[in-house]
DOZA-709809 format. One record per residue (C-alpha): residue in one letter; x, y negated, z. Coordinates in steps of 0.02 Angstrom, whole numbers, plus 32768, in hexadecimal, padded with zeros to 4 digits. Layout:
BEGIN
{'A' {X Y Z}}
...
% end
This chain:
BEGIN
{'M' {69C8 2271 910E}}
{'L' {6968 22AA 9076}}
{'G' {68E1 2234 9037}}
{'K' {6830 226F 9017}}
{'K' {684D 227F 8F5B}}
{'A' {68EC 22E4 8F76}}
{'L' {6893 2358 8FEE}}
{'L' {6805 2375 8F73}}
{'I' {6882 23A0 8EEB}}
{'F' {68DF 2415 8F61}}
{'W' {6843 2476 8F90}}
{'A' {6809 247B 8EDB}}
{'V' {68AD 24CC 8EAA}}
{'L' {689D 254D 8F34}}
{'A' {67EC 2577 8EFB}}
{'A' {6824 2585 8E46}}
{'A' {68B2 25FA 8E73}}
{'A' {6835 266D 8EC8}}
{'D' {67DD 2685 8E20}}
{'F' {685F 2709 8DF9}}
{'N' {6815 27B4 8E21}}
{'G' {6892 2833 8E61}}
{'Q' {6816 28C2 8E4E}}
{'A' {67FC 2895 8D97}}
{'A' {68BA 2893 8D7B}}
{'Y' {68C5 293E 8DCE}}
{'D' {6837 297E 8D5E}}
{'F' {688F 293D 8CC2}}
{'T' {692B 2998 8D00}}
{'A' {68C7 2A39 8D15}}
{'Q' {688A 2A28 8C61}}
{'A' {693E 2A1A 8C26}}
{'V' {6974 2AB1 8C8C}}
{'S' {68E4 2B17 8C43}}
{'Y' {6943 2B1B 8B9E}}
{'G' {69CA 2B84 8BF1}}
{'P' {6A84 2B6B 8BD0}}
{'R' {6A9B 2AD4 8B5D}}
{'P' {6B4D 2ACF 8B1A}}
{'P' {6B7B 2A5F 8A87}}
{'G' {6B45 2AA2 89DF}}
{'S' {6AC3 2B19 8A29}}
{'K' {6A0E 2B26 89F3}}
{'E' {69DC 2B0A 8AA9}}
{'L' {6A34 2A61 8AAE}}
{'A' {69E9 2A33 8A06}}
{'A' {693B 2A5C 8A4A}}
{'L' {695A 29F2 8AE5}}
{'R' {6999 2963 8A79}}
{'S' {68F9 296A 8A12}}
{'S' {6892 2967 8AB2}}
{'I' {68EF 28CF 8AF7}}
{'M' {68DC 2871 8A54}}
{'A' {6822 289B 8A48}}
{'F' {680E 2855 8AF7}}
{'L' {686E 27B6 8ACC}}
{'K' {6808 2799 8A2E}}
{'K' {6772 2777 8A9E}}
{'L' {67CE 26E7 8AF2}}
{'P' {67F6 2636 8AB4}}
{'C' {68AC 2656 8A8D}}
{'S' {691C 2670 89F6}}
{'I' {695F 2722 89E9}}
{'S' {69F6 2762 8989}}
{'E' {6A5B 2801 897E}}
{'D' {6B16 27E9 8981}}
{'S' {6B44 2889 8926}}
{'F' {6BF3 28C5 88FF}}
{'T' {6C5B 2963 88EA}}
{'A' {6CD2 2982 897B}}
{'S' {6D76 29DD 8965}}
{'T' {6D7B 2A5A 89F6}}
{'P' {6DE4 2AF1 8A28}}
{'A' {6D51 2B5B 89E9}}
{'G' {6D51 2B03 8940}}
{'P' {6CE5 2A76 88FC}}
{'I' {6C42 2A5B 895C}}
{'G' {6BB8 29E3 892D}}
{'M' {6B88 2971 89BD}}
{'S' {6B0A 28E4 89D5}}
{'N' {6AFC 285C 8A56}}
{'I' {6A4F 2812 8A72}}
{'V' {6A4C 2754 8A81}}
{'A' {69B1 26F4 8AB9}}
{'L' {69B5 2636 8AB5}}
{'F' {693C 25D0 8B1D}}
{'A' {6958 2527 8ACD}}
{'G' {696A 2485 8B2D}}
{'S' {6988 23D2 8AF7}}
{'S' {6A29 239C 8B4F}}
{'G' {6AA3 23E1 8ACF}}
{'R' {6AF7 2442 8B5C}}
{'A' {6AE7 24FB 8B82}}
{'V' {6AF8 2580 8C07}}
{'A' {6AF8 263D 8BF4}}
{'V' {6AC2 26CE 8C61}}
{'T' {6B04 2775 8C25}}
{'G' {6B10 282E 8C4D}}
{'H' {6B29 28D4 8BF5}}
{'Y' {6AA6 2952 8BC0}}
{'D' {6B12 29E6 8B8E}}
{'T' {6B4A 2A76 8BFC}}
{'K' {6BF0 2AD0 8C02}}
{'V' {6C09 2B75 8BA8}}
{'F' {6C23 2C0C 8C19}}
{'K' {6C2B 2CBB 8BD1}}
{'D' {6C28 2D1F 8C72}}
{'F' {6B8C 2CD3 8CC2}}
{'R' {6AF1 2C6E 8C95}}
{'F' {6B0E 2BB7 8CB9}}
{'V' {6A74 2B46 8CB1}}
{'G' {6AC5 2AAB 8CFE}}
{'A' {6A32 2A6A 8D63}}
{'N' {6AA0 29E6 8DB4}}
{'D' {6B30 29E1 8D38}}
{'G' {6ADC 29AC 8C97}}
{'G' {6A28 29BF 8CD0}}
{'S' {6A1C 2936 8D54}}
{'S' {6A66 28AF 8CE4}}
{'T' {69EE 28E2 8C59}}
{'G' {6954 28D6 8CC7}}
{'F' {6990 2838 8D1D}}
{'L' {69A5 27DB 8C79}}
{'M' {68FA 2812 8C3C}}
{'E' {68A6 27CC 8CD7}}
{'L' {690F 272E 8CCC}}
{'A' {68D4 2719 8C18}}
{'R' {681F 2728 8C50}}
{'V' {6838 269F 8CD2}}
{'L' {6897 262B 8C5D}}
{'A' {680B 2637 8BDD}}
{'S' {679D 25CB 8C4C}}
{'R' {6824 2560 8C9E}}
{'P' {684E 24B2 8C5B}}
{'H' {6908 2496 8C48}}
{'K' {697B 2417 8BF6}}
{'D' {6A10 2485 8BC9}}
{'D' {6A12 2510 8B49}}
{'I' {6A0E 25B4 8BAA}}
{'Y' {6A58 264D 8B58}}
{'L' {6A30 26FA 8B99}}
{'V' {6AA3 2780 8B53}}
{'W' {6A9A 283D 8B5F}}
{'F' {6B49 287C 8B36}}
{'D' {6B6A 291F 8ADD}}
{'G' {6C0B 297E 8AFC}}
{'E' {6C3C 293E 8BA7}}
{'E' {6C74 29EC 8BDA}}
{'A' {6D13 2A3C 8B9C}}
{'I' {6CF7 2AC9 8B20}}
{'E' {6D88 2B29 8B6E}}
{'E' {6DFE 2AD2 8BE8}}
{'W' {6DF2 2A1A 8C18}}
{'S' {6E72 29AC 8BC2}}
{'A' {6E81 2904 8B6C}}
{'E' {6E44 2957 8ACB}}
{'D' {6DC8 29D5 8B14}}
{'G' {6D39 297C 8B6B}}
{'L' {6CDF 28D3 8B66}}
{'Y' {6CC0 28EB 8AAC}}
{'G' {6C22 2881 8AA4}}
{'S' {6C5E 27F2 8B11}}
{'R' {6D06 27E8 8AB7}}
{'H' {6CAA 27DF 8A11}}
{'L' {6C2C 275A 8A47}}
{'A' {6CB1 26EF 8A9D}}
{'R' {6D12 26E6 89F9}}
{'R' {6C74 26C2 8996}}
{'W' {6C3D 2637 8A0C}}
{'Q' {6CEC 25EE 8A08}}
{'H' {6CE5 25E4 894B}}
{'D' {6C34 259D 893D}}
{'G' {6C4A 251C 89C8}}
{'T' {6BD2 2567 8A48}}
{'L' {6C5E 257A 8AC8}}
{'S' {6C7F 24C0 8AC7}}
{'R' {6BCB 24A1 8B03}}
{'L' {6BCD 2523 8B8F}}
{'K' {6BCD 24D7 8C3D}}
{'A' {6BD5 2584 8C8D}}
{'L' {6BBC 263E 8C6F}}
{'I' {6B7B 26AF 8CF9}}
{'N' {6B8D 276A 8CDE}}
{'V' {6B28 27E7 8D44}}
{'D' {6B5E 289C 8D5A}}
{'M' {6B2C 2920 8DDA}}
{'I' {6AB9 28A9 8E38}}
{'G' {6A2F 2924 8E68}}
{'D' {6A8A 297E 8EF6}}
{'R' {6A14 2994 8F8A}}
{'D' {6AA4 295F 8FFB}}
{'L' {6ACD 28C2 8F9A}}
{'G' {6B76 2871 8FB9}}
{'L' {6BC0 2803 8F30}}
{'G' {6C79 27E0 8F38}}
{'M' {6CD8 2744 8F02}}
{'D' {6D2A 2770 8E5C}}
{'S' {6DD8 2726 8E44}}
{'F' {6DC3 271A 8D86}}
{'S' {6D2C 26A8 8D9D}}
{'S' {6D2A 25EA 8DA5}}
{'P' {6D3F 25B2 8E5A}}
{'E' {6CCC 251D 8E38}}
{'I' {6C3C 258A 8DFA}}
{'G' {6C5D 2606 8E85}}
{'R' {6C4E 257F 8F0A}}
{'L' {6BAD 2541 8EBC}}
{'V' {6B5C 25ED 8EB9}}
{'W' {6B93 2619 8F6A}}
{'R' {6B4E 2571 8FA5}}
{'V' {6AA9 2594 8F4E}}
{'A' {6AA0 2640 8F9F}}
{'A' {6ABC 25F4 904B}}
{'D' {6A39 256D 902C}}
{'L' {69B9 25F2 8FFB}}
{'G' {69E1 265D 9094}}
{'Y' {6A3C 26E6 9035}}
{'G' {6AED 26C3 906F}}
{'R' {6B01 276F 90BC}}
{'H' {6AFD 27BD 900E}}
{'F' {6B84 2749 8FC8}}
{'L' {6C22 2783 901C}}
{'R' {6CC6 2728 9037}}
{'K' {6D21 27C6 9002}}
{'A' {6D94 27A8 8F6D}}
{'I' {6D8B 2822 8EDC}}
{'A' {6DDA 2826 8E2F}}
{'V' {6D6B 286F 8DA8}}
{'E' {6D85 2874 8CEC}}
{'D' {6CD4 285F 8CAA}}
{'D' {6C72 280B 8C1F}}
{'H' {6C9C 275F 8C63}}
{'T' {6D58 276E 8C49}}
{'P' {6D5E 2756 8B8A}}
{'F' {6D05 26B0 8BA4}}
{'A' {6D73 267F 8C37}}
{'R' {6E0D 2699 8BCA}}
{'L' {6DC4 261A 8B50}}
{'G' {6DAC 2597 8BD6}}
{'V' {6CF5 25AF 8C05}}
{'R' {6CC3 259B 8CBB}}
{'V' {6C85 2649 8CE8}}
{'L' {6C47 26AE 8D7B}}
{'D' {6C32 276B 8D8B}}
{'L' {6BAA 279F 8E05}}
{'I' {6BD2 2854 8E2B}}
{'D' {6BC1 28C9 8EBE}}
{'F' {6C58 2939 8EA8}}
{'D' {6C3B 2999 8F49}}
{'Y' {6BB2 2A0D 8F0C}}
{'G' {6B95 2A9A 8F88}}
{'P' {6C10 2AD1 900F}}
{'A' {6CBC 2A9D 8FD1}}
{'N' {6C6F 2A74 8F27}}
{'S' {6C49 2B2E 8F12}}
{'W' {6BAC 2B17 8EA6}}
{'W' {6C04 2AB2 8E20}}
{'H' {6C18 2B12 8D7C}}
{'T' {6BCA 2BAF 8DC3}}
{'S' {6B28 2C0F 8DAD}}
{'E' {6AEE 2BBD 8E50}}
{'D' {6AD2 2B15 8DFB}}
{'K' {6A16 2B2A 8DFA}}
{'L' {697F 2ABE 8E1E}}
{'D' {6970 2AFA 8ED2}}
{'K' {6A10 2A99 8EFA}}
{'L' {69C1 29F3 8EC5}}
{'D' {694D 297B 8F1E}}
{'P' {68DA 28F6 8ED3}}
{'R' {690F 2880 8F5F}}
{'S' {69C0 287C 8F1A}}
{'F' {697F 2846 8E70}}
{'Q' {6917 27C1 8EC9}}
{'V' {69AD 2779 8F23}}
{'V' {6A17 276C 8E86}}
{'G' {6986 272A 8E1E}}
{'E' {695C 269C 8E95}}
{'V' {6A13 266C 8EA7}}
{'V' {6A33 266C 8DEB}}
{'L' {6997 2604 8DC6}}
{'E' {69C3 2582 8E4A}}
{'T' {6A76 257E 8E08}}
{'L' {6A37 255C 8D58}}
{'W' {69D0 24CA 8D9B}}
{'R' {6A65 2480 8DF8}}
{'L' {6AD5 2494 8D60}}
{'E' {6A58 242E 8CFC}}
{'Q' {6A72 239E 8D76}}
{'Q' {6B2D 2399 8D52}}
% end
């Protein structure tokens, strides 16, 4: 049985996790979507980047732009990851990441409310919560540019920002301090169902699924196996324990993915709430390791 002290800690963690506000994450997402299509190199993405950085400058974190020129099928494109560091004291680190760009489509207007928007808004709300949350580990929040392929998905076309930052962190030693990296993508779906990604670390996957069950959200964390190339994979290939939280069943038979139907009306603040509480509790449990 749990002792009195352990019970108090357990309930304190549950209360802290509830500080995440799903409605606020949804509202941040709506702000991102208001810029319209946001492909890499566009003025719309640059404006969103400025907005995110202005928001972060109000918080007690270190902010940097990881800027580079990507070689793409459409020619060289300037891209910039946004990196916010909430410093701890343990010498160890964790990262929560997601992309803020949207895919280029010429035949319809794609605003990516879920695909690109939800990860943007989620990370902004997570930053707000972390600003007032004591923690021992360094916590990196990263908004990746260039997750989407410029033309057709391949090893060279797509994941531009995460491939660049993974190499940079390998060279500067940051990777050696990372206990885990959790990537969020398409997590705002009003019918939330997150699959178990086969490219992710089984150990981190078991931890997150256990946290979800403990918080009463097990129904949203499915036992269905999926295989998704996403912004976590460049880090996984370099030996980092990673997890991709993604709902890759967006609409009937995934019919809203990469279509003009990916709009705010398909999202639900409660989905953001679920993922936010689970990620925050996971960060706390990782600190205990």
